[in-house]
KOLBAPA-704686 format. One record per residue (C-alpha): residue number from 1; residue in one letter; x negated, y, z. Coordinates in Angstrom, 3 decimals, padded with zeros to 6 digits. Last residue first. Layout:
BEGIN
(NUM; A; (X; Y; Z))
...
***
This chain:
BEGIN
(529; L; (087.843; 071.450; 014.175))
(528; N; (086.227; 068.646; 012.317))
(527; F; (088.846; 065.781; 012.606))
(526; K; (089.418; 061.921; 013.357))
(525; L; (091.909; 060.154; 012.778))
(524; A; (092.512; 056.654; 013.886))
(523; K; (095.258; 054.685; 012.066))
(522; A; (098.285; 052.013; 012.942))
(521; Q; (100.325; 050.785; 010.212))
(520; K; (103.817; 049.061; 010.594))
(519; V; (104.389; 048.795; 014.566))
(518; D; (107.143; 046.714; 015.554))
(517; E; (106.021; 044.693; 018.285))
(516; L; (102.582; 045.735; 018.963))
(515; A; (099.193; 044.365; 016.189))
(514; S; (098.686; 047.461; 015.268))
(513; I; (097.197; 048.764; 018.275))
(512; R; (095.815; 045.484; 019.381))
(511; S; (093.514; 045.886; 016.312))
(510; L; (093.181; 049.432; 016.649))
(509; Q; (091.489; 048.751; 020.076))
(508; D; (089.984; 046.045; 018.258))
(507; D; (088.273; 048.692; 015.383))
(506; T; (087.121; 050.760; 018.597))
(505; L; (089.019; 053.886; 018.731))
(504; T; (087.355; 057.299; 018.922))
(503; G; (088.183; 059.616; 022.256))
(502; D; (090.175; 062.108; 024.280))
(501; I; (093.139; 060.968; 022.436))
(500; S; (096.235; 063.019; 021.056))
(499; V; (098.798; 060.681; 019.561))
(498; L; (101.002; 061.150; 016.214))
(497; A; (103.625; 058.761; 016.649))
(496; I; (106.241; 058.451; 013.561))
(495; A; (109.772; 056.271; 013.066))
(494; D; (110.978; 054.874; 010.242))
(493; G; (114.569; 053.931; 011.123))
(492; G; (116.801; 053.049; 013.935))
(491; Q; (117.918; 056.377; 014.166))
(490; E; (117.122; 058.797; 011.764))
(489; T; (113.747; 059.873; 009.743))
(488; R; (111.950; 059.802; 013.073))
(487; G; (110.049; 061.996; 015.197))
(486; L; (107.604; 061.831; 018.351))
(485; N; (104.279; 063.538; 019.482))
(484; F; (101.977; 062.183; 022.910))
(483; N; (099.353; 064.997; 024.144))
(482; A; (096.531; 064.203; 025.807))
(481; I; (096.500; 060.381; 025.843))
(480; N; (093.485; 058.498; 027.330))
(479; I; (092.112; 055.386; 026.121))
(478; G; (091.479; 052.835; 028.313))
(477; L; (092.582; 049.440; 026.970))
(476; E; (095.422; 048.888; 029.224))
(475; G; (096.121; 052.583; 029.137))
(474; L; (096.959; 052.674; 025.330))
(473; L; (098.595; 049.185; 026.163))
(472; T; (101.133; 050.713; 028.418))
(471; G; (101.906; 053.896; 026.237))
(470; L; (102.300; 051.699; 023.227))
(469; R; (104.948; 049.745; 024.939))
(468; G; (107.077; 052.384; 026.423))
(467; I; (106.710; 054.082; 023.540))
(466; H; (107.969; 050.981; 020.838))
(465; G; (110.340; 050.046; 023.798))
(464; P; (113.902; 050.800; 021.568))
(463; K; (114.000; 050.866; 018.138))
(462; D; (112.562; 052.852; 015.883))
(461; L; (110.559; 051.053; 013.142))
(460; N; (107.237; 051.718; 012.961))
(459; T; (104.592; 054.239; 011.623))
(458; V; (101.448; 055.226; 014.145))
(457; Y; (098.405; 057.440; 014.058))
(456; L; (095.604; 057.694; 016.638))
(455; M; (094.321; 061.078; 017.236))
(454; Y; (091.104; 062.395; 017.671))
(453; P; (089.967; 066.536; 017.204))
(452; T; (092.964; 067.908; 017.786))
(451; V; (095.809; 069.249; 015.455))
(450; E; (098.752; 070.078; 017.462))
(449; A; (101.793; 068.230; 016.715))
(448; E; (105.324; 069.059; 016.202))
(447; M; (107.890; 066.609; 013.966))
(446; N; (109.865; 066.058; 011.285))
(445; I; (108.992; 063.319; 008.745))
(444; G; (109.552; 063.467; 005.167))
(443; K; (106.057; 061.980; 004.983))
(442; V; (104.249; 063.984; 008.298))
(441; Q; (105.714; 067.381; 008.762))
(440; I; (105.095; 069.982; 011.366))
(439; I; (101.379; 069.284; 011.881))
(438; R; (099.679; 072.614; 013.465))
(437; P; (096.740; 074.581; 013.226))
(436; K; (095.251; 076.503; 015.490))
(435; G; (095.879; 080.780; 015.153))
(434; S; (096.970; 081.074; 019.022))
(433; A; (100.324; 081.917; 017.632))
(432; F; (101.554; 079.318; 015.781))
(431; L; (099.369; 078.318; 012.149))
(430; T; (101.342; 075.947; 009.727))
(429; G; (101.597; 072.509; 008.745))
(428; A; (103.072; 069.990; 006.345))
(427; V; (102.408; 066.737; 005.438))
(426; S; (102.905; 064.641; 001.745))
(425; R; (102.289; 061.009; 000.424))
(424; E; (102.759; 060.038; -002.882))
(423; Q; (103.961; 056.427; -004.308))
(422; R; (101.407; 053.491; -006.071))
(421; E; (099.453; 054.790; -008.626))
(420; T; (098.215; 057.877; -006.209))
(419; I; (099.738; 061.014; -005.204))
(418; V; (098.602; 063.702; -002.236))
(417; T; (100.963; 065.833; -001.578))
(416; F; (099.460; 068.877; 000.941))
(415; R; (101.894; 070.976; 002.862))
(414; I; (101.372; 074.714; 004.140))
(413; Y; (103.658; 077.417; 005.538))
(412; S; (104.274; 080.596; 006.581))
(411; D; (107.066; 082.620; 008.471))
(410; Y; (107.931; 079.117; 009.720))
(409; A; (112.171; 078.993; 009.407))
(408; G; (112.267; 078.055; 006.051))
(407; Q; (112.457; 079.798; 002.773))
(406; Q; (109.851; 082.183; 003.063))
(405; E; (108.969; 083.063; -000.788))
(404; R; (106.731; 080.760; -002.957))
(403; T; (103.211; 079.771; -003.787))
(402; I; (102.325; 075.966; -005.958))
(401; T; (099.432; 074.693; -006.925))
(400; E; (098.310; 071.282; -008.775))
(399; V; (095.416; 069.797; -008.933))
(398; Q; (095.373; 067.017; -011.275))
(397; M; (092.600; 064.702; -010.923))
(396; G; (090.314; 063.515; -013.611))
(395; R; (087.051; 062.308; -012.019))
(394; D; (085.084; 065.373; -012.748))
(393; K; (088.103; 067.422; -011.541))
(392; A; (088.500; 066.382; -008.184))
(391; I; (084.235; 066.379; -007.632))
(390; Q; (084.858; 070.149; -009.274))
(389; P; (087.231; 071.089; -006.990))
(388; A; (085.468; 069.566; -004.160))
(387; S; (081.993; 071.178; -004.367))
(386; V; (082.512; 074.908; -003.296))
(385; M; (084.499; 073.873; -000.344))
(384; N; (082.297; 070.322; 000.894))
(383; V; (081.293; 067.077; -000.555))
(382; D; (078.142; 065.256; 000.596))
(381; A; (080.501; 062.580; 002.724))
(380; L; (082.088; 061.490; -000.481))
(379; L; (084.899; 058.720; 001.029))
(378; P; (086.136; 060.770; 004.069))
(377; K; (085.430; 063.904; 002.765))
(376; L; (088.303; 063.678; -000.117))
(375; A; (090.975; 064.709; 001.205))
(374; G; (089.143; 067.391; 003.544))
(373; T; (087.322; 068.646; 000.717))
(372; L; (090.586; 068.804; -001.825))
(371; A; (091.960; 070.733; 001.118))
(370; A; (089.198; 073.236; 002.013))
(369; A; (089.065; 074.006; -001.683))
(368; V; (092.811; 075.042; -002.008))
(367; M; (092.688; 077.022; 001.061))
(366; P; (089.179; 079.052; -000.880))
(365; R; (091.606; 079.547; -004.081))
(364; T; (094.890; 080.902; -001.689))
(363; N; (093.539; 083.944; -001.972))
(362; L; (097.014; 085.706; 000.115))
(361; D; (100.102; 086.457; -001.201))
(360; A; (101.713; 082.311; -000.356))
(359; V; (100.149; 082.554; 002.987))
(358; D; (103.127; 085.193; 003.879))
(357; G; (105.879; 082.084; 002.847))
(356; E; (105.146; 078.918; 001.427))
(355; F; (102.086; 077.357; 000.041))
(354; E; (102.454; 074.203; -001.492))
(353; I; (099.678; 072.284; -002.859))
(352; R; (100.232; 069.327; -004.960))
(351; V; (096.902; 066.596; -005.413))
(350; G; (096.469; 064.372; -008.015))
(349; T; (095.718; 060.282; -009.060))
(348; I; (093.568; 059.605; -005.802))
(347; S; (093.174; 055.831; -005.931))
(346; T; (094.070; 053.860; -003.138))
(345; E; (093.794; 053.942; 000.736))
(344; T; (095.066; 057.260; 001.718))
(343; L; (095.839; 057.882; 005.304))
(342; Q; (092.047; 059.764; 005.770))
(341; G; (092.635; 062.009; 002.953))
(340; A; (096.192; 062.293; 004.099))
(339; F; (094.857; 064.058; 007.770))
(338; S; (091.835; 065.243; 005.559))
(337; G; (093.737; 067.109; 003.388))
(336; L; (096.021; 068.440; 005.596))
(335; A; (093.586; 069.277; 008.444))
(334; E; (091.280; 071.403; 005.273))
(333; A; (094.296; 073.105; 004.772))
(332; L; (094.752; 074.217; 008.374))
(331; K; (091.049; 075.260; 008.464))
(330; V; (091.463; 077.062; 005.330))
(329; F; (094.622; 079.195; 007.197))
(328; P; (092.847; 079.870; 009.839))
(327; T; (090.006; 081.191; 007.873))
(326; I; (092.748; 083.763; 005.209))
(325; R; (093.607; 086.832; 007.635))
(324; P; (090.139; 087.424; 009.569))
(323; A; (087.983; 086.249; 006.046))
(322; E; (089.473; 088.346; 003.459))
(321; E; (087.718; 091.920; 004.342))
(320; A; (084.254; 090.117; 004.050))
(319; S; (085.002; 088.166; 000.744))
(318; I; (085.305; 084.796; 000.443))
(317; S; (083.793; 081.665; -001.286))
(316; P; (084.391; 079.488; 001.798))
(315; F; (082.442; 078.550; 004.386))
(314; N; (080.047; 076.041; 005.784))
(313; L; (078.600; 073.652; 002.605))
(312; A; (078.144; 076.489; 001.314))
(311; N; (077.595; 075.838; -002.671))
(310; T; (077.676; 080.317; -003.269))
(309; I; (078.236; 082.643; -001.644))
(308; E; (078.408; 086.465; -002.972))
(307; G; (077.541; 088.988; -000.267))
(306; T; (075.598; 091.393; -002.622))
(305; M; (072.168; 091.206; -001.519))
(304; L; (071.915; 088.871; 001.318))
(303; Y; (074.467; 085.900; -000.260))
(302; A; (072.610; 086.235; -004.431))
(301; S; (069.666; 086.333; -002.963))
(300; I; (070.430; 083.092; -001.427))
(299; Q; (071.658; 081.425; -004.541))
(298; E; (069.373; 082.439; -006.382))
(297; A; (066.404; 081.496; -004.487))
(296; V; (068.220; 077.743; -003.845))
(295; Q; (068.831; 077.734; -007.996))
(294; V; (065.187; 078.486; -008.953))
(293; A; (064.142; 075.683; -006.025))
(292; V; (066.743; 073.093; -007.507))
(291; N; (066.010; 073.454; -010.998))
(290; E; (062.151; 073.362; -010.699))
(289; Q; (062.199; 070.228; -008.529))
(288; A; (064.934; 068.630; -011.005))
(287; E; (062.358; 069.830; -014.203))
(286; S; (059.245; 068.311; -012.497))
(285; T; (060.395; 064.608; -011.284))
(284; S; (060.985; 063.050; -008.119))
(283; A; (065.074; 062.948; -007.965))
(282; G; (065.299; 059.591; -007.512))
(281; L; (061.991; 058.978; -006.287))
(280; H; (062.737; 057.692; -002.773))
(279; P; (059.613; 055.337; -002.310))
(278; T; (060.069; 053.140; -005.016))
(277; C; (060.517; 049.170; -004.902))
(276; I; (060.666; 046.424; -007.256))
(275; V; (062.657; 043.204; -006.243))
(274; N; (061.515; 039.409; -007.748))
(273; P; (058.525; 038.762; -006.027))
(272; L; (060.270; 039.307; -002.525))
(271; D; (056.894; 040.543; -000.199))
(270; F; (058.611; 044.125; -000.151))
(269; L; (062.325; 042.860; 000.397))
(268; P; (061.680; 041.788; 004.005))
(267; N; (060.973; 045.833; 004.940))
(266; A; (057.823; 047.763; 005.956))
(265; T; (056.761; 051.334; 005.342))
(264; A; (060.544; 052.273; 004.011))
(263; P; (059.700; 056.167; 005.305))
(262; E; (063.315; 054.995; 006.001))
(261; E; (065.129; 053.063; 007.238))
(260; L; (068.567; 051.486; 005.303))
(259; F; (065.981; 051.778; 002.497))
(258; V; (066.782; 053.741; -001.058))
(257; D; (064.786; 053.165; -004.490))
(256; L; (065.609; 049.486; -004.782))
(255; A; (065.580; 047.274; -008.065))
(254; A; (066.690; 044.238; -007.471))
(253; G; (066.581; 041.146; -008.924))
(252; A; (068.245; 037.316; -009.773))
(251; V; (070.977; 037.527; -007.381))
(250; H; (072.098; 033.944; -006.521))
(249; G; (069.024; 032.772; -007.079))
(248; S; (068.980; 031.010; -002.854))
(247; K; (065.509; 033.365; -002.514))
(246; L; (067.307; 036.744; -003.748))
(245; A; (071.003; 036.304; -001.641))
(244; E; (068.627; 035.707; 001.229))
(243; A; (067.159; 039.204; 001.114))
(242; L; (070.259; 040.634; -000.569))
(241; A; (071.641; 039.600; 002.836))
(240; A; (069.777; 040.909; 005.293))
(239; E; (068.924; 044.500; 003.414))
(238; D; (073.167; 044.438; 003.378))
(237; V; (073.735; 047.184; 000.509))
(236; L; (074.872; 050.813; 001.262))
(235; G; (072.649; 051.095; 004.295))
(234; G; (069.854; 053.224; 002.097))
(233; R; (071.342; 056.066; -000.303))
(232; A; (071.755; 056.640; -004.082))
(231; C; (069.282; 054.675; -006.484))
(230; N; (070.183; 051.080; -005.555))
(229; I; (070.481; 048.684; -008.440))
(228; I; (071.284; 045.064; -008.177))
(227; R; (070.553; 042.325; -010.859))
(226; V; (073.382; 039.655; -011.073))
(225; G; (071.975; 035.906; -011.614))
(224; K; (075.491; 034.566; -010.363))
(223; K; (078.215; 037.103; -010.546))
(222; A; (078.842; 038.947; -007.330))
(221; K; (081.478; 036.864; -004.632))
(220; G; (078.817; 036.409; -002.416))
(219; I; (077.314; 039.900; -002.771))
(218; A; (080.609; 041.220; -001.488))
(217; E; (080.380; 038.923; 001.816))
(216; A; (077.214; 039.319; 002.307))
(215; S; (077.613; 042.976; 002.263))
(214; L; (077.654; 045.531; -001.099))
(213; V; (079.845; 047.880; 000.268))
(212; N; (077.239; 047.661; 003.433))
(211; R; (078.222; 051.504; 004.361))
(210; T; (080.686; 052.227; 001.799))
(209; Q; (083.646; 053.419; 004.444))
(208; D; (081.870; 054.977; 007.193))
(207; T; (080.068; 056.797; 004.507))
(206; L; (076.907; 056.721; 002.800))
(205; P; (077.181; 058.462; -000.566))
(204; T; (078.262; 056.615; -004.268))
(203; H; (075.780; 055.915; -007.034))
(202; L; (075.696; 052.048; -006.607))
(201; T; (074.760; 050.147; -009.978))
(200; I; (075.853; 046.156; -010.767))
(199; F; (074.422; 044.716; -013.385))
(198; D; (075.837; 041.730; -014.976))
(197; A; (078.588; 042.824; -014.135))
(196; R; (082.535; 040.018; -013.959))
(195; A; (083.191; 038.916; -010.740))
(194; L; (082.149; 041.761; -008.569))
(193; L; (083.434; 044.194; -010.836))
(192; D; (086.575; 042.232; -010.068))
(191; D; (086.231; 042.662; -006.643))
(190; L; (085.887; 045.971; -006.336))
(189; E; (089.120; 047.149; -008.274))
(188; V; (088.449; 048.013; -011.991))
(187; K; (088.205; 050.688; -013.851))
(186; E; (087.027; 050.558; -017.238))
(185; V; (084.082; 052.888; -018.978))
(184; G; (084.344; 055.517; -021.680))
(183; I; (084.074; 058.921; -019.825))
(182; E; (087.692; 059.662; -020.941))
(181; V; (088.914; 056.469; -020.822))
(180; A; (087.430; 056.479; -017.013))
(179; R; (089.427; 059.729; -016.840))
(178; D; (092.738; 059.078; -017.606))
(177; A; (093.213; 056.137; -015.833))
(176; T; (091.358; 058.249; -012.600))
(175; L; (088.412; 057.807; -010.458))
(174; F; (088.827; 058.830; -006.680))
(173; P; (088.796; 055.298; -005.979))
(172; D; (085.860; 054.567; -007.859))
(171; F; (085.005; 051.335; -009.420))
(170; A; (083.461; 051.456; -012.521))
(169; L; (082.819; 048.487; -015.657))
(168; V; (080.700; 049.289; -018.709))
(167; R; (079.916; 047.369; -021.583))
(166; M; (076.089; 048.136; -022.668))
(165; K; (075.094; 049.290; -025.693))
(164; L; (072.181; 050.758; -024.794))
(163; G; (073.783; 054.394; -025.465))
(162; Q; (077.162; 052.991; -023.290))
(161; A; (074.270; 052.176; -020.513))
(160; R; (073.167; 056.425; -021.364))
(159; D; (077.098; 057.811; -020.259))
(158; A; (077.822; 054.929; -017.721))
(157; V; (074.337; 056.346; -015.935))
(156; I; (075.943; 060.282; -016.886))
(155; T; (079.323; 058.849; -015.272))
(154; G; (077.204; 057.935; -011.819))
(153; I; (075.299; 060.689; -011.473))
(152; N; (078.720; 063.011; -011.126))
(151; G; (081.063; 060.685; -009.370))
(150; C; (081.616; 056.929; -010.890))
(149; G; (080.726; 055.218; -007.561))
(148; I; (080.003; 051.477; -007.869))
(147; I; (078.864; 051.147; -011.232))
(146; G; (079.135; 047.573; -012.384))
(145; L; (077.139; 047.195; -016.028))
(144; T; (078.065; 044.616; -018.617))
(143; K; (075.764; 043.187; -020.294))
(142; N; (076.225; 043.561; -024.165))
(141; T; (072.266; 044.494; -025.061))
(140; V; (070.181; 044.249; -021.331))
(139; E; (068.473; 042.407; -023.018))
(138; V; (067.246; 039.349; -020.347))
(137; G; (063.305; 038.775; -019.770))
(136; M; (060.767; 035.503; -020.113))
(135; F; (057.669; 036.725; -017.543))
(134; R; (056.005; 033.336; -016.733))
(133; N; (055.491; 032.774; -020.506))
(132; K; (053.499; 035.799; -021.318))
(131; E; (051.039; 034.755; -018.419))
(130; W; (047.876; 036.276; -019.728))
(129; K; (045.930; 036.917; -016.161))
(128; G; (043.430; 039.439; -015.823))
(127; A; (044.763; 041.126; -012.004))
(126; R; (045.545; 044.061; -015.011))
(125; T; (048.041; 041.335; -016.372))
(124; S; (049.689; 040.026; -013.540))
(123; A; (049.658; 043.897; -012.027))
(122; D; (052.182; 044.948; -014.445))
(121; A; (054.443; 041.271; -015.758))
(120; E; (054.680; 042.241; -012.002))
(119; P; (056.533; 046.471; -012.460))
(118; I; (057.543; 044.731; -015.503))
(117; Q; (059.761; 042.451; -014.654))
(116; R; (061.884; 042.994; -018.379))
(115; A; (065.497; 043.381; -016.101))
(114; L; (064.312; 044.683; -013.736))
(113; S; (062.088; 047.135; -015.415))
(112; L; (065.690; 048.165; -017.638))
(111; M; (067.787; 048.462; -014.216))
(110; M; (065.074; 050.596; -012.133))
(109; S; (064.942; 053.143; -015.621))
(108; I; (068.578; 053.251; -015.794))
(107; A; (068.153; 053.808; -012.176))
(106; H; (065.735; 056.831; -012.532))
(105; E; (067.302; 057.741; -015.660))
(104; A; (070.592; 058.890; -012.729))
(103; T; (068.546; 060.244; -010.380))
(102; T; (066.729; 062.769; -012.655))
(101; I; (070.127; 063.691; -014.908))
(100; S; (071.847; 063.999; -011.464))
(99; N; (069.134; 065.916; -009.226))
(98; G; (070.315; 069.687; -010.086))
(97; F; (074.169; 069.320; -008.638))
(96; P; (074.406; 069.641; -005.082))
(95; T; (071.986; 072.775; -004.983))
(94; N; (072.210; 073.471; -000.924))
(93; M; (073.608; 076.422; 001.487))
(92; V; (074.195; 076.736; 005.120))
(91; I; (075.499; 079.807; 005.905))
(90; I; (074.457; 081.180; 009.890))
(89; G; (077.255; 082.460; 011.789))
(88; K; (076.119; 081.134; 015.267))
(87; K; (079.322; 078.380; 015.470))
(86; T; (078.138; 077.481; 011.594))
(85; A; (074.452; 077.019; 012.381))
(84; L; (075.076; 074.652; 015.391))
(83; P; (077.449; 072.867; 013.468))
(82; I; (075.551; 072.462; 010.290))
(81; D; (072.370; 070.961; 012.745))
(80; V; (069.884; 071.409; 009.430))
(79; N; (067.454; 067.910; 008.413))
(78; D; (070.508; 065.683; 006.986))
(77; V; (070.717; 068.611; 004.635))
(76; G; (070.715; 065.972; 001.244))
(75; I; (071.536; 067.680; -001.752))
(74; G; (068.464; 069.719; -002.654))
(73; A; (066.716; 073.044; -002.240))
(72; R; (068.644; 073.888; 001.321))
(71; G; (069.400; 077.239; 001.831))
(70; I; (069.441; 078.468; 005.008))
(69; V; (071.801; 081.702; 005.712))
(68; K; (071.665; 084.675; 008.606))
(67; L; (069.064; 084.429; 010.015))
(66; N; (068.292; 087.536; 012.361))
(65; T; (067.705; 085.356; 016.371))
(64; A; (066.388; 082.272; 014.699))
(63; A; (065.159; 080.917; 018.065))
(62; A; (068.322; 079.371; 019.410))
(61; I; (068.326; 077.834; 015.845))
(60; V; (065.335; 076.413; 015.942))
(59; K; (065.314; 075.399; 019.056))
(58; E; (069.052; 073.617; 017.645))
(57; T; (067.252; 072.348; 015.100))
(56; V; (066.087; 072.984; 011.353))
(55; K; (063.925; 069.849; 009.997))
(54; T; (061.876; 071.784; 007.377))
(53; A; (059.850; 068.810; 005.514))
(52; S; (063.205; 067.717; 003.300))
(51; R; (063.403; 071.290; 001.402))
(50; I; (064.020; 074.455; 002.533))
(49; A; (064.712; 078.512; 001.338))
(48; L; (064.681; 080.549; 004.659))
(47; G; (066.785; 083.786; 005.013))
(46; D; (067.370; 086.839; 007.324))
(45; Y; (063.532; 086.223; 009.217))
(44; Q; (062.294; 087.833; 011.827))
(43; G; (062.905; 085.180; 014.140))
(42; I; (061.756; 082.609; 012.275))
(41; V; (058.178; 082.920; 013.250))
(40; E; (057.491; 081.277; 016.799))
(39; L; (059.887; 078.776; 016.623))
(38; L; (058.459; 078.066; 013.722))
(37; K; (054.581; 077.850; 014.535))
(36; D; (056.047; 075.371; 017.512))
(35; K; (057.581; 072.705; 014.259))
(34; D; (053.986; 072.630; 011.825))
(33; K; (055.819; 070.488; 009.448))
(32; G; (057.926; 073.943; 008.041))
(31; L; (054.737; 075.444; 007.463))
(30; D; (053.214; 074.200; 004.920))
(29; P; (055.052; 075.603; 001.862))
(28; Q; (054.336; 079.077; 003.570))
(27; Y; (055.843; 081.426; 001.193))
(26; D; (056.975; 085.043; 002.627))
(25; V; (060.028; 086.159; 000.272))
(24; E; (060.985; 090.439; 000.563))
(23; V; (064.098; 090.047; -001.652))
(22; G; (063.934; 092.941; -004.395))
(21; N; (065.838; 090.504; -006.627))
(20; D; (062.931; 089.914; -008.675))
(19; K; (060.944; 089.527; -005.814))
(18; F; (063.182; 086.364; -004.575))
(17; V; (063.201; 084.906; -008.685))
(16; Q; (059.280; 085.568; -008.234))
(15; V; (059.462; 082.700; -005.523))
(14; A; (061.695; 080.208; -007.191))
(13; T; (059.091; 080.664; -010.367))
(12; P; (056.245; 080.387; -008.388))
(11; S; (058.128; 076.613; -007.208))
(10; L; (058.796; 075.812; -003.691))
(9; K; (057.244; 073.972; -000.757))
(8; D; (058.678; 073.856; 002.447))
(7; S; (058.484; 077.148; 004.773))
(6; V; (060.060; 079.687; 002.227))
(5; L; (060.350; 082.944; 004.981))
(4; V; (063.230; 085.440; 003.206))
(3; K; (062.999; 088.536; 003.937))
(2; P; (066.043; 091.406; 003.122))
(1; M; (065.289; 094.906; 002.426))
***
């Protein structure tokens, strides 16, 4: 009988789920806070069920000699070292959709509280004052709500706001025009949203692309008197810039459930009268906590008893028999999706994934999920191979798959095409004898390049001297070249360089590369291999 440790607080119903499925469960809800005790006992267990208090560090994973699965009741897995767990063969699962309604409702509650100054009016009244004229609020009816990030939670917020008779704008690069019509929102660019919205609410993960999406510059473009709500992630809003805008009156008020540094025991925003602050309560309802607890218990039990994998962050849903053949192609598909996703800057309306040769006879569903994961991850940090297909569907992305017999020189290859409102962009790859992914075509240009963790992608005009100038500049910038791969359409036409380098590029270095003669585009690419 497999044995599971529950080291954080889960509901009695969840504990019973383990027992009902024939899993021995050891419920020690405070053990996660005791690092030394956790290290001492973790080797006894096949599964670990946690919330946020338990930190699954390198030491814990090293001591977990029998551990097969970690289940996080909730979406965030910052407290789990996923790369090390993966290396040791431990499946890491989460429950990505259990908190959606609760978080959306909290955002709406914060918006209404902000509109009517409810917390401040409550404090004033409790202090024995009767300042009826002081707390003049605003109606939300017929006001415009701007939603930044219209995925699962953002869509629920839009639905609730429409029930309040609000006009809803949405900025989301992955939201298609058809999907926007379906959920009743107006799809706009960020500057348009800023200029028109009376209220702005954020519902996007924190990534390099979304960090400070409401920067000082963006806040300056916002409509005077706007009210800002953030129940998503700290770091999406420049807190210093927001404080200045609140003081000046450009922003009428803000309601924040999340902060750049948490626990937020001190923050300059706390001293401002037109700010509502709550301690990251987005998922804090009894219903949500029950849902994610029961769900994680069911997922862990299914894996330990039958081998079924659901909502895994580090492994596709494939059987043990399929794994040796499929896994290398899963990695190839994710690399191709990541390549295209990192180069795409406009809304994705659809993707096309073509499988040719021997790979077409395999189970391609995990490969499709992996390719979508790679494409979506640059903007959606929490996406995984289970959630990616649902996220694509929620955003109205059309996903087309094609399988066919071998027609070219390669026994197997995969082509991934991103379709946007402006263009189509394709990248194709295959596996060589080493089993490592290789790029064989980009935008119709044939080439051969091994996928490495850090790469520089450059498009340019095929003119003499370009390679020398690029190589010289990389040397001057102290950037070591591991491999230099080239391709072109024709003499004097469009050309591509894919350069494997030994580290990341700074924005300044990339700007200098972009400024080289004949360079059309330069992008730094990063792959999780």
